[in-house]
N, CA and C of each residue as an Amber inpcrd file, in Angstrom:
protein
   228
  10.2130000   8.5970000  -8.1000000  10.0400000   7.1890000  -7.8270000
  10.0520000   6.4490000  -9.1560000  10.7980000   5.3690000  -9.2110000
  10.8700000   4.5240000 -10.4010000  10.5590000   3.1010000  -9.9700000
   9.6760000   2.4180000 -10.6990000   9.3370000   1.0400000 -10.3600000
   9.4960000   0.1760000 -11.6010000  10.0200000  -1.0230000 -11.4280000
  10.1260000  -1.9690000 -12.5300000   9.7570000  -3.3540000 -12.0260000
   9.0360000  -4.1030000 -12.8630000   8.5540000  -5.4280000 -12.4720000
   9.6070000  -6.4890000 -12.8040000   9.6790000  -7.5130000 -11.9700000
  10.5650000  -8.6540000 -12.1970000   9.8890000  -9.8730000 -11.5930000
   9.2140000 -10.6460000 -12.4230000   8.4790000 -11.7990000 -11.9050000
   7.3640000 -11.3360000 -10.9960000   7.2910000 -11.9010000  -9.7890000
   6.2420000 -11.5370000  -8.8390000   6.6660000 -10.4500000  -7.8700000
   7.6710000  -9.6890000  -8.2260000   8.1270000  -8.6340000  -7.3180000
   8.3650000  -7.3430000  -8.0870000   8.4860000  -6.2530000  -7.3460000
   8.6780000  -4.9290000  -7.9320000   9.9160000  -4.3090000  -7.3010000
  10.7660000  -3.7540000  -8.1170000  11.9360000  -3.0210000  -7.6270000
  11.5560000  -1.5490000  -7.6070000  11.6390000  -0.9260000  -6.4510000
  11.2720000   0.4820000  -6.3120000  12.5130000   1.2940000  -5.9700000
  12.6490000   2.4290000  -6.5970000  13.7520000   3.3370000  -6.2920000
  13.1720000   4.7170000  -6.0230000  13.5870000   5.3080000  -4.9280000
  13.1330000   6.6350000  -4.5500000  14.3380000   7.5730000  -4.5100000
  14.1940000   8.7270000  -5.1110000  15.2250000   9.7650000  -5.0730000
  14.6370000  10.9820000  -4.3760000  15.3610000  11.4970000  -3.4080000
  14.8980000  12.6430000  -2.6210000  15.8920000  13.7950000  -2.7760000
  15.3750000  14.9970000  -2.8800000  16.2130000  16.1860000  -2.9440000
  15.6670000  17.2480000  -2.0040000  16.5540000  17.8890000  -1.2920000
  16.2010000  19.0760000  -0.5070000  16.8140000  20.2420000  -1.2620000
  15.9680000  21.1640000  -1.6700000  16.4340000  22.2870000  -2.4810000
  16.0920000  23.6060000  -1.8150000  16.9030000  24.5780000  -2.1060000
  16.6420000  25.9530000  -1.6650000  17.2140000  26.8820000  -2.7270000
  16.3940000  27.7670000  -3.1890000  16.8040000  28.7520000  -4.1840000
  17.5340000  28.0960000  -5.3560000  16.9100000  27.0650000  -5.9040000
  17.3990000  26.3480000  -7.0930000  18.6990000  25.5860000  -6.8680000
  19.1180000  25.4430000  -5.6290000  20.3170000  24.6660000  -5.3060000
  19.9020000  23.3890000  -4.5890000  20.5910000  22.3020000  -4.8730000
  20.3710000  21.0530000  -4.1550000  21.2230000  21.0990000  -2.8940000
  20.5530000  21.0930000  -1.7420000  21.2670000  21.1280000  -0.4650000
  21.6460000  19.7230000  -0.0050000  20.7760000  18.7750000  -0.3200000
  20.9970000  17.4070000   0.1280000  20.2300000  16.4860000  -0.8010000
  20.7790000  15.3060000  -1.0540000  20.0460000  14.3120000  -1.8320000
  20.3070000  12.9260000  -1.2690000  19.3180000  12.0670000  -1.4900000
  19.3960000  10.7060000  -0.9670000  18.6260000   9.8030000  -1.9230000
  19.1350000   8.6010000  -2.1330000  18.4360000   7.6250000  -2.9680000
  18.3860000   6.2990000  -2.2220000  17.3050000   5.5710000  -2.4100000
  17.1870000   4.2420000  -1.8300000  16.4240000   3.3640000  -2.8000000
  16.7340000   2.0840000  -2.7800000  16.0490000   1.1290000  -3.6450000
  15.8030000  -0.1430000  -2.8470000  14.6830000  -0.7830000  -3.1300000
  14.3600000  -2.0170000  -2.4240000  13.3380000  -2.8140000  -3.2240000
  13.2600000  -4.1040000  -2.9270000  12.2820000  -4.9950000  -3.5490000
  10.9840000  -4.9810000  -2.7560000   9.8840000  -5.0560000  -3.4670000
   8.5680000  -5.1770000  -2.8430000   7.8830000  -6.3970000  -3.4480000
   7.1740000  -7.1380000  -2.6150000   6.3830000  -8.2720000  -3.0650000
   4.9260000  -7.8980000  -2.8730000   4.2660000  -7.4420000  -3.9380000
   2.8880000  -6.9700000  -3.7790000   1.9370000  -8.1080000  -3.4200000
   0.9850000  -7.7790000  -2.5810000  -0.0520000  -8.7250000  -2.1730000
  -1.3640000  -8.3080000  -2.8260000  -2.1820000  -9.2950000  -3.1500000
  -3.4870000  -8.9890000  -3.7350000  -4.4000000  -8.4260000  -2.6410000
  -5.4470000  -7.6880000  -3.0300000  -6.4020000  -7.2060000  -2.0280000
  -6.9630000  -8.3410000  -1.1780000  -7.2440000  -9.4910000  -1.7890000
  -7.7930000 -10.6310000  -1.0340000  -6.7980000 -11.1060000   0.0330000
  -5.5020000 -11.1270000  -0.3020000  -4.4880000 -11.5390000   0.6710000
  -4.4040000 -10.5520000   1.8360000  -4.4470000  -9.2660000   1.5300000
  -4.3730000  -8.2420000   2.5800000  -5.5980000  -8.3260000   3.4810000
  -6.7820000  -8.4340000   2.8840000  -8.0140000  -8.5360000   3.6780000
  -7.9720000  -9.7810000   4.5610000  -7.5550000 -10.9170000   4.0040000
  -7.4720000 -12.1460000   4.7860000  -6.5430000 -12.0170000   5.9740000
  -5.4000000 -11.3850000   5.7550000  -4.4470000 -11.2040000   6.8560000
  -4.9950000 -10.2520000   7.9210000  -5.6330000  -9.1730000   7.4930000
  -6.1760000  -8.2050000   8.4520000  -7.3830000  -8.7580000   9.2060000
  -8.1780000  -9.6000000   8.5670000  -9.3220000 -10.2250000   9.2550000
  -8.8640000 -10.9970000  10.4880000  -7.7240000 -11.6650000  10.3820000
  -7.2030000 -12.4360000  11.5140000  -6.8550000 -11.5470000  12.7020000
  -6.7900000 -10.2480000  12.4790000  -6.4670000  -9.3030000  13.5620000
  -7.6480000  -8.4070000  13.9000000  -8.8550000  -8.8120000  13.4750000
 -10.0650000  -8.1000000  13.8680000 -10.5540000  -7.0340000  12.9170000
  -9.9360000  -6.8890000  11.7560000 -10.3880000  -5.8940000  10.7840000
 -11.3930000  -6.5090000   9.8300000 -12.3070000  -5.6900000   9.3570000
 -13.2980000  -6.1300000   8.3780000 -13.4080000  -5.0690000   7.2860000
 -13.7240000  -5.4970000   6.0610000 -13.8820000  -4.5150000   4.9730000
 -15.0710000  -3.6010000   5.2350000 -14.9260000  -2.3550000   4.8650000
 -16.0420000  -1.4120000   4.9370000 -16.9630000  -1.6600000   3.7500000
 -18.1870000  -1.1630000   3.8220000 -19.1010000  -1.3450000   2.6880000
 -18.4500000  -0.8540000   1.3920000 -18.9460000  -1.3580000   0.2760000
 -18.3500000  -1.0660000  -1.0270000 -18.0800000   0.4220000  -1.2120000
 -16.9060000   0.7080000  -1.7170000 -16.4620000   2.0890000  -1.9370000
 -16.5720000   2.4350000  -3.4210000 -16.6060000   3.7210000  -3.7240000
 -16.6640000   4.1350000  -5.1300000 -15.3100000   3.9770000  -5.8090000
 -14.2170000   4.1590000  -5.0840000 -12.8790000   4.0060000  -5.6510000
 -12.3220000   2.6510000  -5.2150000 -12.3950000   1.6730000  -6.0980000
 -11.9880000   0.3190000  -5.7400000 -10.4710000   0.1710000  -5.6100000
  -9.7150000   1.2050000  -5.9920000  -8.2670000   1.1360000  -5.8120000
  -7.8700000   1.4080000  -4.3630000  -8.8300000   1.8710000  -3.5530000
  -8.5840000   2.1450000  -2.1370000  -9.1350000   0.9770000  -1.3190000
  -8.2600000   0.3340000  -0.5780000  -8.6590000  -0.7750000   0.2790000
  -9.0720000  -0.1900000   1.6320000 -10.3470000  -0.2990000   1.9790000
 -10.8560000   0.3200000   3.2020000 -11.3500000  -0.7500000   4.1730000
 -10.7220000  -0.8010000   5.3470000 -11.1130000  -1.7230000   6.4090000
 -11.1850000  -0.9470000   7.7080000 -11.8760000  -1.5170000   8.6680000
 -11.9710000  -0.8920000   9.9830000 -11.8390000  -1.9710000  11.0480000
 -11.3720000  -1.5890000  12.1850000 -11.2060000  -2.5220000  13.2930000
 -12.5170000  -2.6620000  14.0440000 -12.9970000  -3.9100000  14.1410000
 -14.1450000  -4.2080000  14.9680000 -15.5050000  -3.8580000  14.4160000
 -15.6110000  -3.3790000  13.1990000 -16.9350000  -3.1140000  12.6270000
 -17.5530000  -4.4290000  12.2050000 -18.8750000  -4.5420000  12.2910000
 -19.5100000  -5.7680000  11.8120000 -19.2710000  -5.9270000  10.3180000
 -18.9850000  -7.1390000   9.8990000 -18.7600000  -7.4300000   8.4740000
 -20.1110000  -7.5180000   7.7940000 -20.3910000  -6.6180000   6.8230000
 -21.6850000  -6.6320000   6.1590000 -21.9670000  -7.9320000   5.4140000
 -20.9300000  -8.7200000   5.0800000 -21.1420000  -9.9470000   4.3580000
 -21.3060000 -11.1690000   5.2420000 -21.1530000 -11.0210000   6.5570000
 -21.2530000 -12.1880000   7.4280000 -22.6880000 -12.3860000   7.9040000
 -23.0860000 -13.6320000   8.1280000 -24.4600000 -13.8830000   8.6120000
 -24.6530000 -13.3420000  10.0280000 -25.8300000 -12.8740000  10.3160000
 -26.1150000 -12.3020000  11.6500000 -26.3930000 -13.3630000  12.6580000
């Protein structure tokens, strides 16, 4: 996988190989643009569909939400 930034978007390229006994049997490549969203944008969009963030996690790079759980930050 190769990624390169260009403004507010990322160009991603994936190369796949199927190998057997050191021979390439099949290969495929694909490339596409991605527009990354901030965690706040993802959470906001998912909230509109009933998801809420789970309590604080130790690995902040993992965005953890659940469907229908009470939001610990909302008033009771």
